[in-house]
N, C-alpha and C positions, 0 to 999 in steps of 0.2 A: 932710687929707693922705691920699694913696693908701698902702695897705698893700702889703707885699711879696707877690707872687703865689706864692712858694714856702712861706714860713712863715705868712703871713696874720696876723702879729702885729706885726712891726716896721714902721716907716715905710720906704717905698721911697726910699732915699737914695743908691743906688749907680748910677753911670753905667757900665754894662757896655760894653766896646768891641765894635763890630761886627767889626772886624779887630784882632787882638791888637797892642798898641802895640809889643811886642818884634819882631814880624814887620815892621812898618813901619820901625823903627829899623834892622833888618838891611838893608833895601832902600835907605833914604833917609839913614841915619846919624842921629845925635842932634842934628840941627840944624833950623833953620827952612827950609822949602821952599815953593814954590808948586805945589800939586797940586790935583787934583780927581777926583771919581768921578761916575758917572751914578747919580742917585737915582731915585725914583719918577717916572714919566712922562718919563724921560730928562732930567730937570732936572740941570744941572751943579752939584755941591756942592763948594765950595772947601775945601781943607784946608791948614794951614800947618805942622803938626808932628804927631808921633805921639800927642799927647794932646789933639788938637783936639776940641772938643765936637761937631763934626759927625760924628765917627767913633764916637759913643756912641749907644746906644739911649736912649729916654726912661727916666727913673728909675722902674722897676717892680719892682725887687729891692732888698733891704737889703744893707748891707755885710757883715753876718754870713753870710748865705746866699751872697753873691757870693764872699767871701774864704775861707769855711770849708766850707760844705756842698757847694759845687760845685767845690772845689779839685781833687779827683781827676779830674773830667771835664776841667778845664782842662789838667791835666798829661797826660792821655791824648791830648788834641788836640795839644799841643806835641810830644810824642814822635812822634805820627803824622806831623805835618808835617815834622819833622826827618828822619825816616826817608825820606819821599817825596822830599824835597829832596836828601838825600845819595845816594839810590839811583835817581834818576829814569831814567837810561839803561837800567839793567838791568830796572827795572820796566816800562818801555816795551817792551822786547824780550820780556819774559815775558808781559806783558799780564795779570798777576794779582798780587794782594797776599796774602802769607802773614802773617796777624796774629801767629802764633807767632814769626816772625822779628822782628817789631817789638817785641812785648811779652814774649816769653819764655814760660815755662811757665804763667804766669797770664794768658795771652792772652784767654781767653773773658771773664773779668771786666773786663779793661782795654778790650776791644772794646765792651762794654756802656757803660762810662764814656765812651768816644768818642761813642757814639750819644746819650748823655745831654747831652754838650756841644752836639751839633747840635740836639737837641730844645730845649735851653735857648735857643739863638739863634733858633730858629723861633718859640718862644713869646714871646720878648722883643719881637719885631716885632708879632706878632699879638695879644698879650694885651690891649693897650688897646682894640682893636676888639671883643673878646669881653665886655667889662664891660657 
């Protein structure tokens, strides 16, 4: 069995979402739907609900790391997306993002957590190739 690429001790048993399930539920509701996205080589991938297995990366991370060690990064991403969604028109007009406006006085630390979220997702896709 493959070990978690973060802690390298636990079994990789967690299916991290490529797109947060909460974001899909905001758009599609908490119901079954017929959807798709374009995967590698423009292959159409069907999805039926926010927890569809096709919306998850291969299991390369453990539950402990996914739910606890990377929780602050997930929260930073959620806060970032909420801010962008709620302020889209003014951000488009300003053509800049002020992280202090998003995260408050602790903005530099929270911005690093946001970067960690993106790094985690880049590595989730690429890690199996690097082994």
